[in-house]
FISEFI-606114 format. One record per atom (N, C-alpha, C): residue number from 1; residue in three letters; x, y, z. Coordinates in nm, 4 decimals, padded with zeros to 6 digits. Last residue first. Example, Ala and Ser with C-alpha at 12.3 -4.5 7.8 and 13.67 -1.06 7.14 Angstrom:
# FISEFI-606114
num:2	residu:ser	x:01.2850	y:-00.2250	z:00.7080
num:2	residu:ser	x:01.3670	y:-00.1060	z:00.7140
num:2	residu:ser	x:01.2900	y:00.0030	z:00.7870
num:1	residu:ala	x:01.3190	y:-00.5690	z:00.7800
num:1	residu:ala	x:01.2300	y:-00.4500	z:00.7800
num:1	residu:ala	x:01.3200	y:-00.3300	z:00.7800
//
This chain:
# FISEFI-606114
num:84	residu:unk	x:-00.3402	y:01.0088	z:00.4056
num:84	residu:unk	x:-00.3248	y:00.8278	z:00.3602
num:84	residu:unk	x:-00.2636	y:00.8106	z:00.4683
num:83	residu:unk	x:-00.1924	y:01.2997	z:00.5916
num:83	residu:unk	x:-00.3492	y:01.1977	z:00.4871
num:83	residu:unk	x:-00.2764	y:01.0786	z:00.4098
num:82	residu:unk	x:-00.1958	y:01.5273	z:00.8602
num:82	residu:unk	x:-00.2088	y:01.3918	z:00.7654
num:82	residu:unk	x:-00.2648	y:01.4037	z:00.6352
num:81	residu:unk	x:-00.3659	y:01.7023	z:00.9979
num:81	residu:unk	x:-00.2313	y:01.7735	z:00.8057
num:81	residu:unk	x:-00.2119	y:01.6388	z:00.8685
num:80	residu:unk	x:-00.4524	y:01.6997	z:01.2524
num:80	residu:unk	x:-00.3229	y:01.6690	z:01.2220
num:80	residu:unk	x:-00.2552	y:01.7065	z:01.1207
num:79	residu:unk	x:-00.7221	y:01.8548	z:01.1942
num:79	residu:unk	x:-00.6934	y:01.8450	z:01.2750
num:79	residu:unk	x:-00.5108	y:01.8864	z:01.2445
num:78	residu:unk	x:-00.8294	y:01.6966	z:00.8389
num:78	residu:unk	x:-00.7979	y:01.9033	z:00.9038
num:78	residu:unk	x:-00.6986	y:01.8953	z:01.0445
num:77	residu:unk	x:-00.6664	y:01.4122	z:00.8698
num:77	residu:unk	x:-00.6738	y:01.5469	z:00.7744
num:77	residu:unk	x:-00.6967	y:01.7238	z:00.8157
num:76	residu:unk	x:-00.7080	y:01.3530	z:01.1061
num:76	residu:unk	x:-00.6446	y:01.2797	z:01.0564
num:76	residu:unk	x:-00.5845	y:01.4125	z:00.9014
num:75	residu:unk	x:-01.1054	y:01.4103	z:01.1061
num:75	residu:unk	x:-00.9466	y:01.4297	z:01.1658
num:75	residu:unk	x:-00.8093	y:01.4018	z:01.1560
num:74	residu:unk	x:-01.1243	y:01.2204	z:00.8250
num:74	residu:unk	x:-01.1423	y:01.3935	z:00.8853
num:74	residu:unk	x:-01.0364	y:01.4678	z:00.9616
num:73	residu:unk	x:-01.0463	y:00.9807	z:00.9490
num:73	residu:unk	x:-00.9662	y:01.0444	z:00.8033
num:73	residu:unk	x:-01.0049	y:01.1528	z:00.7823
num:72	residu:unk	x:-01.2557	y:00.9882	z:01.1379
num:72	residu:unk	x:-01.0820	y:00.9008	z:01.1624
num:72	residu:unk	x:-01.0594	y:00.9769	z:01.0588
num:71	residu:unk	x:-01.5218	y:00.9445	z:00.9266
num:71	residu:unk	x:-01.4326	y:01.1034	z:01.0885
num:71	residu:unk	x:-01.3551	y:01.1019	z:01.1237
num:70	residu:unk	x:-01.4553	y:00.7488	z:00.8505
num:70	residu:unk	x:-01.4846	y:00.9639	z:00.7720
num:70	residu:unk	x:-01.4277	y:00.9257	z:00.8958
num:69	residu:unk	x:-01.4801	y:00.5695	z:01.0431
num:69	residu:unk	x:-01.3691	y:00.5694	z:00.9517
num:69	residu:unk	x:-01.3562	y:00.6911	z:00.8869
num:68	residu:unk	x:-01.7549	y:00.6325	z:01.1011
num:68	residu:unk	x:-01.6198	y:00.6270	z:01.1965
num:68	residu:unk	x:-01.4934	y:00.6486	z:01.0919
num:67	residu:unk	x:-01.9050	y:00.5504	z:00.8591
num:67	residu:unk	x:-01.9222	y:00.6792	z:00.9214
num:67	residu:unk	x:-01.8180	y:00.7138	z:00.9882
num:66	residu:unk	x:-01.8195	y:00.2171	z:00.8438
num:66	residu:unk	x:-01.8289	y:00.3801	z:00.8015
num:66	residu:unk	x:-01.8318	y:00.4882	z:00.8268
num:65	residu:unk	x:-01.9045	y:00.0134	z:01.1132
num:65	residu:unk	x:-01.9680	y:00.2138	z:01.1074
num:65	residu:unk	x:-01.8870	y:00.2589	z:00.9938
num:64	residu:unk	x:-01.7791	y:-00.1354	z:01.0896
num:64	residu:unk	x:-01.8488	y:-00.1352	z:01.2140
num:64	residu:unk	x:-01.9532	y:-00.0625	z:01.1351
num:63	residu:unk	x:-01.5853	y:-00.1305	z:00.9519
num:63	residu:unk	x:-01.6972	y:-00.2654	z:00.8794
num:63	residu:unk	x:-01.7712	y:-00.1942	z:01.0002
num:62	residu:unk	x:-01.4354	y:00.0890	z:00.9483
num:62	residu:unk	x:-01.5640	y:00.1028	z:00.8514
num:62	residu:unk	x:-01.5471	y:-00.0514	z:00.8494
num:61	residu:unk	x:-01.2856	y:-00.0597	z:01.2039
num:61	residu:unk	x:-01.3712	y:00.0970	z:01.2402
num:61	residu:unk	x:-01.4889	y:00.0746	z:01.0854
num:60	residu:unk	x:-01.1696	y:-00.2577	z:01.1033
num:60	residu:unk	x:-01.2368	y:-00.2175	z:01.1852
num:60	residu:unk	x:-01.2744	y:-00.1745	z:01.1693
num:59	residu:unk	x:-00.9796	y:-00.0252	z:00.9247
num:59	residu:unk	x:-01.0194	y:-00.1190	z:00.8589
num:59	residu:unk	x:-01.1320	y:-00.1784	z:01.0300
num:58	residu:unk	x:-00.8748	y:00.1405	z:01.0804
num:58	residu:unk	x:-00.9358	y:00.2293	z:01.0226
num:58	residu:unk	x:-01.0170	y:00.1025	z:00.9239
num:57	residu:unk	x:-00.7115	y:00.0022	z:01.2311
num:57	residu:unk	x:-00.8119	y:00.0515	z:01.3132
num:57	residu:unk	x:-00.9254	y:00.1231	z:01.1914
num:56	residu:unk	x:-00.5228	y:-00.0310	z:01.0447
num:56	residu:unk	x:-00.5345	y:-00.1849	z:01.0760
num:56	residu:unk	x:-00.6928	y:-00.1479	z:01.1465
num:55	residu:unk	x:-00.3844	y:00.1406	z:00.9351
num:55	residu:unk	x:-00.4597	y:00.0582	z:00.8314
num:55	residu:unk	x:-00.5828	y:-00.0597	z:00.9209
num:54	residu:unk	x:-00.2585	y:00.1870	z:01.2417
num:54	residu:unk	x:-00.3536	y:00.2702	z:01.1149
num:54	residu:unk	x:-00.4662	y:00.2462	z:01.0908
num:53	residu:unk	x:-00.0114	y:-00.0090	z:01.1491
num:53	residu:unk	x:-00.2097	y:-00.0253	z:01.2819
num:53	residu:unk	x:-00.2428	y:00.0905	z:01.2695
num:52	residu:unk	x:00.0839	y:00.1041	z:00.9902
num:52	residu:unk	x:00.0029	y:-00.0067	z:00.9802
num:52	residu:unk	x:-00.1054	y:-00.0800	z:01.0421
num:51	residu:unk	x:00.0938	y:00.3753	z:01.0573
num:51	residu:unk	x:00.0568	y:00.3398	z:00.9673
num:51	residu:unk	x:00.0480	y:00.2907	z:00.9283
num:50	residu:unk	x:00.3400	y:00.2728	z:01.2956
num:50	residu:unk	x:00.2015	y:00.3317	z:01.3167
num:50	residu:unk	x:00.1203	y:00.3135	z:01.2197
num:49	residu:unk	x:00.4484	y:-00.0419	z:01.2992
num:49	residu:unk	x:00.4695	y:00.1367	z:01.1781
num:49	residu:unk	x:00.3168	y:00.2043	z:01.2864
num:48	residu:unk	x:00.6521	y:-00.2203	z:01.4569
num:48	residu:unk	x:00.5206	y:-00.2327	z:01.3962
num:48	residu:unk	x:00.4773	y:-00.0881	z:01.3460
num:47	residu:unk	x:00.7649	y:-00.3721	z:01.5972
num:47	residu:unk	x:00.8591	y:-00.2680	z:01.4752
num:47	residu:unk	x:00.7345	y:-00.2221	z:01.4042
num:46	residu:unk	x:00.5965	y:-00.6596	z:01.7870
num:46	residu:unk	x:00.7479	y:-00.5110	z:01.7472
num:46	residu:unk	x:00.7826	y:-00.4850	z:01.6665
num:45	residu:unk	x:00.3120	y:-00.7338	z:01.6161
num:45	residu:unk	x:00.4490	y:-00.7268	z:01.5821
num:45	residu:unk	x:00.5609	y:-00.6476	z:01.6053
num:44	residu:unk	x:-00.0633	y:-00.7055	z:01.6243
num:44	residu:unk	x:00.0622	y:-00.6314	z:01.6159
num:44	residu:unk	x:00.1964	y:-00.6602	z:01.6942
num:43	residu:unk	x:-00.2563	y:-00.8346	z:01.7439
num:43	residu:unk	x:-00.1401	y:-00.8879	z:01.6352
num:43	residu:unk	x:-00.0676	y:-00.8602	z:01.6193
num:42	residu:unk	x:-00.3211	y:-00.8255	z:01.9706
num:42	residu:unk	x:-00.2810	y:-00.8663	z:02.0081
num:42	residu:unk	x:-00.2426	y:-00.9443	z:01.8993
num:41	residu:unk	x:-00.3822	y:-00.4740	z:01.9853
num:41	residu:unk	x:-00.2720	y:-00.5579	z:02.0702
num:41	residu:unk	x:-00.2421	y:-00.6229	z:02.0644
num:40	residu:unk	x:-00.5640	y:-00.5163	z:01.8424
num:40	residu:unk	x:-00.5076	y:-00.5213	z:01.7791
num:40	residu:unk	x:-00.3667	y:-00.5189	z:01.8216
num:39	residu:unk	x:-00.7702	y:-00.6284	z:02.0053
num:39	residu:unk	x:-00.7396	y:-00.6631	z:01.8858
num:39	residu:unk	x:-00.5986	y:-00.7006	z:01.7903
num:38	residu:unk	x:-00.7439	y:-00.4787	z:02.1799
num:38	residu:unk	x:-00.7405	y:-00.5318	z:02.2620
num:38	residu:unk	x:-00.6793	y:-00.6575	z:02.0931
num:37	residu:unk	x:-00.8269	y:-00.1930	z:01.9546
num:37	residu:unk	x:-00.7248	y:-00.1777	z:02.0574
num:37	residu:unk	x:-00.6783	y:-00.3399	z:02.0942
num:36	residu:unk	x:-01.1359	y:-00.3115	z:01.9536
num:36	residu:unk	x:-01.0401	y:-00.2866	z:01.8171
num:36	residu:unk	x:-00.9103	y:-00.2798	z:01.9742
num:35	residu:unk	x:-01.2544	y:-00.2820	z:02.2481
num:35	residu:unk	x:-01.2298	y:-00.4752	z:02.1156
num:35	residu:unk	x:-01.1340	y:-00.4242	z:02.0622
num:34	residu:unk	x:-01.2629	y:-00.0389	z:02.2462
num:34	residu:unk	x:-01.1335	y:-00.0683	z:02.3332
num:34	residu:unk	x:-01.1097	y:-00.2358	z:02.2522
num:33	residu:unk	x:-01.4151	y:00.0010	z:02.0995
num:33	residu:unk	x:-01.2911	y:00.0697	z:02.0880
num:33	residu:unk	x:-01.2049	y:00.0036	z:02.1497
num:32	residu:unk	x:-01.6392	y:-00.1056	z:02.1548
num:32	residu:unk	x:-01.5775	y:-00.1382	z:02.1249
num:32	residu:unk	x:-01.4914	y:-00.0619	z:02.1001
num:31	residu:unk	x:-01.6983	y:00.0057	z:02.4062
num:31	residu:unk	x:-01.6555	y:-00.1526	z:02.5118
num:31	residu:unk	x:-01.6257	y:-00.1917	z:02.3116
num:30	residu:unk	x:-01.7693	y:00.2686	z:02.3505
num:30	residu:unk	x:-01.6437	y:00.2416	z:02.4189
num:30	residu:unk	x:-01.6058	y:00.0832	z:02.4441
num:29	residu:unk	x:-01.8691	y:00.3811	z:02.0291
num:29	residu:unk	x:-01.8771	y:00.3427	z:02.1474
num:29	residu:unk	x:-01.7527	y:00.2869	z:02.2061
num:28	residu:unk	x:-01.7230	y:00.4919	z:01.7909
num:28	residu:unk	x:-01.6911	y:00.3741	z:01.8137
num:28	residu:unk	x:-01.7715	y:00.4601	z:01.9636
num:27	residu:unk	x:-01.6408	y:00.7922	z:01.7089
num:27	residu:unk	x:-01.7731	y:00.7889	z:01.7407
num:27	residu:unk	x:-01.8092	y:00.6813	z:01.7391
num:26	residu:unk	x:-01.3464	y:00.9482	z:01.7032
num:26	residu:unk	x:-01.4278	y:00.8711	z:01.5656
num:26	residu:unk	x:-01.5928	y:00.8648	z:01.5631
num:25	residu:unk	x:-01.3666	y:00.8975	z:01.9925
num:25	residu:unk	x:-01.4003	y:01.0723	z:01.8951
num:25	residu:unk	x:-01.4065	y:01.0691	z:01.7330
num:24	residu:unk	x:-01.3182	y:00.6231	z:01.9644
num:24	residu:unk	x:-01.3638	y:00.6714	z:02.0480
num:24	residu:unk	x:-01.4792	y:00.8924	z:02.0411
num:23	residu:unk	x:-01.0600	y:00.6068	z:01.8463
num:23	residu:unk	x:-01.1758	y:00.5394	z:01.8334
num:23	residu:unk	x:-01.3025	y:00.5883	z:01.8568
num:22	residu:unk	x:-00.9100	y:00.7657	z:02.0405
num:22	residu:unk	x:-00.8576	y:00.8114	z:01.8769
num:22	residu:unk	x:-01.0596	y:00.7236	z:01.8580
num:21	residu:unk	x:-00.9734	y:00.5830	z:02.2574
num:21	residu:unk	x:-00.9117	y:00.6999	z:02.2119
num:21	residu:unk	x:-00.9769	y:00.7990	z:02.1583
num:20	residu:unk	x:-00.7976	y:00.3797	z:02.1798
num:20	residu:unk	x:-00.9635	y:00.3871	z:02.1621
num:20	residu:unk	x:-01.0340	y:00.5133	z:02.2265
num:19	residu:unk	x:-00.4706	y:00.4229	z:02.1255
num:19	residu:unk	x:-00.5660	y:00.3586	z:01.9631
num:19	residu:unk	x:-00.8041	y:00.3516	z:02.0685
num:18	residu:unk	x:-00.4300	y:00.4576	z:02.3153
num:18	residu:unk	x:-00.4531	y:00.6066	z:02.1745
num:18	residu:unk	x:-00.5168	y:00.5561	z:02.1261
num:17	residu:unk	x:-00.4047	y:00.2835	z:02.4723
num:17	residu:unk	x:-00.5187	y:00.3539	z:02.4839
num:17	residu:unk	x:-00.5532	y:00.4715	z:02.4470
num:16	residu:unk	x:-00.2632	y:00.0274	z:02.4243
num:16	residu:unk	x:-00.4005	y:00.0821	z:02.4073
num:16	residu:unk	x:-00.4046	y:00.2181	z:02.4082
num:15	residu:unk	x:00.0517	y:00.1865	z:02.3057
num:15	residu:unk	x:-00.0185	y:00.2489	z:02.3554
num:15	residu:unk	x:-00.1835	y:00.1656	z:02.3227
num:14	residu:unk	x:00.3860	y:00.0355	z:02.2484
num:14	residu:unk	x:00.2618	y:00.0535	z:02.1756
num:14	residu:unk	x:00.2043	y:00.1122	z:02.3192
num:13	residu:unk	x:00.7282	y:00.2316	z:02.2952
num:13	residu:unk	x:00.5655	y:00.1897	z:02.3491
num:13	residu:unk	x:00.4057	y:00.1535	z:02.2858
num:12	residu:unk	x:00.8800	y:00.3853	z:02.0854
num:12	residu:unk	x:00.7965	y:00.3742	z:02.1930
num:12	residu:unk	x:00.6966	y:00.2648	z:02.2370
num:11	residu:unk	x:01.0729	y:00.4950	z:01.7678
num:11	residu:unk	x:01.0219	y:00.3860	z:01.8793
num:11	residu:unk	x:00.9516	y:00.4539	z:01.9742
num:10	residu:unk	x:01.0537	y:00.7556	z:01.5040
num:10	residu:unk	x:01.1683	y:00.7125	z:01.7002
num:10	residu:unk	x:01.0682	y:00.6071	z:01.7312
num:9	residu:unk	x:01.0175	y:00.8233	z:01.2688
num:9	residu:unk	x:01.1639	y:00.6687	z:01.3100
num:9	residu:unk	x:01.1345	y:00.6982	z:01.4653
num:8	residu:unk	x:00.7911	y:00.9413	z:01.2530
num:8	residu:unk	x:00.9364	y:01.0018	z:01.2635
num:8	residu:unk	x:01.0875	y:00.9344	z:01.2615
num:7	residu:unk	x:00.6344	y:00.7941	z:01.2991
num:7	residu:unk	x:00.6345	y:00.8430	z:01.1285
num:7	residu:unk	x:00.7170	y:00.8888	z:01.1101
num:6	residu:unk	x:00.7148	y:00.5187	z:01.4709
num:6	residu:unk	x:00.7025	y:00.6596	z:01.4167
num:6	residu:unk	x:00.6957	y:00.7301	z:01.3110
num:5	residu:unk	x:00.6959	y:00.2039	z:01.5424
num:5	residu:unk	x:00.8000	y:00.2519	z:01.4841
num:5	residu:unk	x:00.6964	y:00.3889	z:01.4502
num:4	residu:unk	x:00.6437	y:00.0082	z:01.8710
num:4	residu:unk	x:00.6248	y:00.0291	z:01.7372
num:4	residu:unk	x:00.6887	y:00.2183	z:01.6633
num:3	residu:unk	x:00.7084	y:-00.2658	z:02.1445
num:3	residu:unk	x:00.7156	y:-00.0994	z:02.0508
num:3	residu:unk	x:00.7244	y:-00.0454	z:01.8613
num:2	residu:unk	x:00.5805	y:-00.4517	z:02.3276
num:2	residu:unk	x:00.5330	y:-00.3909	z:02.1976
num:2	residu:unk	x:00.6254	y:-00.3022	z:02.1424
num:1	residu:unk	x:00.7226	y:-00.6162	z:02.5426
num:1	residu:unk	x:00.6834	y:-00.4891	z:02.5202
num:1	residu:unk	x:00.6523	y:-00.4405	z:02.3795
//
């Protein structure tokens, strides 16, 4: 099981469904959201940070449709009060 390091230092299991849900909310079709989650799951090493995972997801969203990446960033900034 892959464990990821959260912003606050806690570790938790990697949950691909979180990527799928967030990508769909950003505008990605479900099929592509699943592809992103599968690619991230294959390439993520134990102990990776959520920031590293987010960066990979945003890169994949932007490469397919820059608007999806913008939507994700707007959501993180406005709703989750995050930046970067």
